[in-house]
C-alpha positions, 0 to 999 in steps of 0.5 A, a space after each residue: 182076284 183079277 183073272 188073266 187077260 183074254 185072247 185078242 178078239 176082232 172088234 165087233 162091227 154092229 152093221 153086221 150084227 156082231 157082238 162083244 164077248 166081254 164080262 158083264 161085270 167089273 174089269 179092265 179092257 184094252 183096244 188096239 190097232 191090229 196092224 200097228 199095235 197102237 193103243 186105241 182105248 184102255 180103261 176099267 169099267 163096272 160093266 166091261 161089255 157096255 164100256 166096249 159097246 159104247 166106244 166111239 170107234 165108227 168115226 163118230 167124234 164128240 163135240 170137243 174133238 170136233 173143235 180141234 179137228 181130231 181124227 176118229 179113233 181108227 179108220 175102220 172097225 175091222 182094223 181093231 182088236 180087243 181083250 179083257 180082264 175080269 175083276 171081282 169088284 170095281 175097286 179091284 178093276 181100278 187098281 189093276 188098271 192103274 197098275 197096268 198103266 204104270 207098268 206100260 209107262 215104265 216100259 215105254 220110258 225104258 224103251 225111249 231111254 234105250 233108243 236115246 242111248 243107242 244114238 
């Protein structure tokens, strides 16, 4: 059974020796910009702590992104926060992530429909 979301935590800055406080097992993670709430990263992983640690949020950009001049995920690591949700198996984490993504898309569609209806 999937646990509840953890509280929001500041994204760790490796330059200062900070570390990720996340499950070392399967689960779902979400990273957002602190001030705007913009979703930066969302997904499921076999090891949530490793997945968060491997995110390229320090302005590092991959080869494909460089071709299209994409911006880094966020201007500064200190502008990000994350939360996690542990799961008992990887399959459960994957199912939960797809369900949460579907709920997010539904909420976004409703929000857009309400915005268009008010014009």
